[in-house]
C-alpha positions as CSV (number, residue, x, y, z in Angstrom):
1,M,-55.9,63.3,-57.2
2,N,-59.0,62.0,-55.4
3,R,-59.7,61.8,-51.7
4,A,-58.3,58.2,-51.3
5,E,-55.1,59.1,-53.0
6,L,-54.7,62.3,-50.9
7,V,-55.2,60.3,-47.7
8,A,-52.7,57.7,-48.8
9,K,-50.1,60.4,-49.7
10,I,-50.6,62.3,-46.3
11,A,-50.4,59.0,-44.4
12,E,-47.1,58.1,-46.2
13,E,-45.6,61.5,-45.4
14,T,-46.7,61.7,-41.8
15,Q,-46.3,58.1,-40.7
16,M,-49.9,58.1,-39.6
17,T,-52.4,55.4,-40.5
18,Q,-54.8,56.0,-43.4
19,K,-57.7,55.8,-41.0
20,Q,-56.3,58.5,-38.8
21,V,-55.6,60.7,-41.8
22,D,-59.1,60.1,-43.2
23,T,-60.6,61.1,-39.8
24,M,-58.5,64.2,-39.6
25,L,-59.4,65.2,-43.2
26,A,-63.1,64.6,-42.6
27,S,-62.9,66.8,-39.5
28,F,-61.0,69.5,-41.4
29,I,-63.6,69.6,-44.1
30,E,-66.5,69.7,-41.7
31,V,-65.0,72.6,-39.7
32,V,-64.3,74.6,-42.8
33,K,-67.8,73.9,-44.2
34,N,-69.5,74.9,-41.0
35,S,-67.4,78.0,-40.5
36,V,-68.0,79.2,-44.1
37,K,-71.7,78.5,-43.8
38,A,-71.8,80.7,-40.7
39,G,-70.2,83.5,-42.7
40,E,-66.7,83.2,-41.2
41,K,-63.5,83.3,-43.3
42,V,-61.1,80.4,-42.9
43,T,-57.6,81.6,-43.7
44,L,-54.6,79.1,-44.0
45,T,-51.5,81.3,-44.3
46,G,-49.6,80.4,-47.4
47,F,-52.4,78.3,-48.8
48,G,-55.5,80.4,-49.2
49,T,-58.8,81.6,-47.8
50,F,-62.3,80.0,-47.9
51,E,-65.2,82.3,-47.6
52,K,-68.9,82.7,-48.3
53,R,-69.7,84.9,-51.4
54,H,-73.1,86.3,-52.3
55,R,-74.4,86.1,-55.9
56,K,-77.0,88.6,-57.0
57,E,-80.1,87.6,-58.8
58,R,-79.5,87.6,-62.5
59,E,-81.0,86.7,-65.9
60,G,-80.0,83.5,-67.6
61,R,-81.2,81.4,-70.5
62,N,-82.5,77.9,-70.7
63,P,-80.0,76.0,-72.9
64,Q,-82.6,73.7,-74.3
65,N,-84.9,76.4,-75.7
66,G,-83.1,79.7,-75.2
67,Q,-86.0,81.1,-73.1
68,K,-85.0,83.8,-70.5
69,I,-85.1,82.7,-66.9
70,Q,-84.4,84.5,-63.6
71,I,-81.6,82.9,-61.5
72,P,-82.3,83.6,-57.9
73,A,-79.7,85.2,-55.5
74,C,-77.7,82.7,-53.5
75,D,-74.6,82.2,-51.4
76,V,-71.7,80.2,-52.7
77,P,-68.4,79.0,-51.3
78,G,-65.3,80.8,-52.6
79,F,-61.6,80.1,-52.4
80,S,-58.8,82.6,-52.9
81,P,-55.3,81.1,-53.2
82,G,-52.6,82.6,-51.1
83,K,-49.4,84.1,-52.4
84,Q,-47.2,81.1,-51.6
85,F,-49.7,78.7,-53.2
86,K,-49.8,80.8,-56.4
87,E,-46.0,81.0,-56.6
88,A,-45.7,77.2,-56.1
89,V,-48.1,76.6,-58.9
90,N,-46.4,79.1,-61.3
91,S,-42.8,77.9,-60.6
């Protein structure tokens, strides 16, 4: 499902216009993105938690020639699904 399909599905279920849903979804994404960037966890009970995770510097290999390279440390976004979400997927 892509963004347009998600917006259409939510609009159908909530009786809102697709434009209203798209605006709401864009706001949600922006708030989550800015919060995680600031180091805050965003927890949606029953769905999951978005958070910033730190990756240490590590050694990797260039796939073209096999040469060793150093991959620098960085922060990446992470998502941990909630219990209800896991159960819904596994049922």
